[in-house]
C-alpha positions as CSV (number, residue, x, y, z in Angstrom):
1,E,-0.4,37.2,38.5
2,Q,0.7,37.6,42.1
3,L,4.1,36.1,41.2
4,R,4.5,38.6,38.4
5,Q,3.6,41.5,40.7
6,L,6.1,40.2,43.3
7,A,8.9,39.8,40.8
8,A,8.3,43.3,39.5
9,L,8.4,44.7,43.0
10,V,11.7,43.0,43.9
11,A,13.2,44.0,40.5
12,A,12.2,47.6,41.2
13,V,13.7,47.6,44.7
14,E,16.9,46.0,43.5
15,G,17.1,48.4,40.6
16,A,16.7,51.4,42.9
17,Y,19.6,50.1,45.2
18,G,21.7,48.6,42.4
19,R,22.2,45.3,44.3
20,P,20.3,42.2,45.5
21,M,18.0,43.1,48.4
22,D,16.3,41.1,51.1
23,T,12.7,42.2,50.8
24,E,9.7,41.7,53.1
25,W,6.3,42.1,51.6
26,A,2.7,41.3,52.2
27,Y,-0.7,41.3,50.5
28,T,-3.5,43.3,52.1
29,E,-6.9,41.9,52.7
30,A,-7.9,43.6,49.4
31,G,-5.2,41.7,47.6
32,E,-2.8,44.7,47.1
33,L,0.9,44.0,47.3
34,R,2.8,46.1,49.8
35,L,6.5,46.5,50.4
36,L,7.2,46.3,54.1
37,Q,11.0,46.8,54.1
38,A,14.1,46.1,52.2
39,R,17.7,45.7,53.3
40,P,21.0,44.5,51.7
41,V,21.2,40.7,51.5
42,T,23.4,39.3,54.2
43,T,24.7,35.7,54.0
44,L,26.9,33.6,56.1
45,H,29.3,33.0,53.2
46,P,30.0,34.9,50.1
47,L,29.0,33.2,46.8
48,D,31.7,31.8,44.6
49,E,32.2,34.0,41.5
50,A,30.9,31.3,39.2
51,M,27.6,31.3,41.2
52,I,26.9,35.0,40.8
53,T,24.2,35.7,38.2
54,P,25.3,38.4,35.7
55,P,23.1,41.5,35.6
56,G,20.0,41.1,33.3
57,E,20.2,37.3,33.4
58,P,17.6,35.1,35.1
59,R,18.5,34.6,38.7
60,R,19.6,31.2,40.0
61,L,18.5,29.9,43.4
62,Y,21.0,27.9,45.4
63,Y,20.3,26.0,48.6
64,D,23.2,25.8,51.0
65,F,23.1,22.1,51.8
66,N,25.5,22.3,54.7
67,V,23.7,25.0,56.7
68,A,20.5,23.1,56.3
69,S,21.9,19.7,57.2
70,E,24.3,20.8,60.0
71,A,23.1,23.8,61.9
72,T,26.5,24.0,63.6
73,T,28.3,24.2,60.3
74,T,28.4,28.0,60.1
75,S,32.0,28.6,59.0
76,P,33.4,28.0,55.5
77,F,34.9,24.6,54.9
78,T,38.6,24.3,54.2
79,C,39.5,22.3,51.0
80,L,40.3,19.3,53.3
81,D,37.0,19.6,55.1
82,L,35.0,19.7,51.9
83,A,36.9,16.8,50.5
84,V,36.4,14.6,53.6
85,Y,32.7,15.6,53.9
86,S,32.1,14.9,50.2
87,D,33.9,11.5,50.3
88,M,32.0,10.5,53.5
89,S,28.6,11.5,52.0
90,L,29.3,9.6,48.8
91,A,30.5,6.5,50.7
92,F,27.3,6.6,52.8
93,L,25.3,6.7,49.6
94,G,27.2,3.7,48.2
95,L,29.0,5.8,45.7
96,A,32.6,5.6,47.1
97,G,35.1,6.8,44.5
98,A,32.6,9.1,42.8
99,R,33.3,12.8,42.6
100,I,30.8,15.7,43.3
101,P,31.0,18.2,40.4
102,T,32.2,21.8,41.0
103,D,30.0,23.2,38.2
104,P,27.2,25.4,39.6
105,E,25.0,24.4,36.6
106,Q,24.8,20.9,38.1
107,V,22.0,20.1,40.5
108,F,24.3,19.2,43.4
109,F,27.8,20.6,43.4
110,N,30.7,21.6,45.6
111,G,31.4,25.4,45.7
112,Q,34.8,26.6,46.9
113,T,33.8,26.3,50.6
114,R,30.3,24.9,50.7
115,Q,28.0,22.3,49.1
116,Y,25.0,23.6,47.2
117,I,21.9,22.4,45.4
118,N,21.0,24.4,42.3
119,M,17.2,24.8,43.0
120,S,16.6,26.6,39.7
121,H,16.5,23.2,37.9
122,A,13.6,22.1,40.1
123,F,11.7,25.3,39.6
124,R,12.0,24.9,35.8
125,L,10.0,21.7,36.1
126,V,7.1,23.4,37.9
């Protein structure tokens, strides 16, 4: 029930502003949901067009693999950077010669300038 309340609150905030919002919220000791603040989402890197969820569609959650694994990797990768990073990662895993997909519907994929994990697949299993 709390998840439904939270989803409704976030949808109302985003509906009021007409865009995705970073929301902060809390439950009171009495169990009442309260909106603390909301502001436009800011990200280090813009999402690839193929990753943007169309209005009215279920949201997809992406995990930026590079920011999490390399805290110093805060700028977009060039095509060469991404290719070398991908090839090295696959070789380390014993998968030399394999290719990481570019389709955001895949679990792990290369975006235009970052590597991502589509976490929506994991949450469907829960």
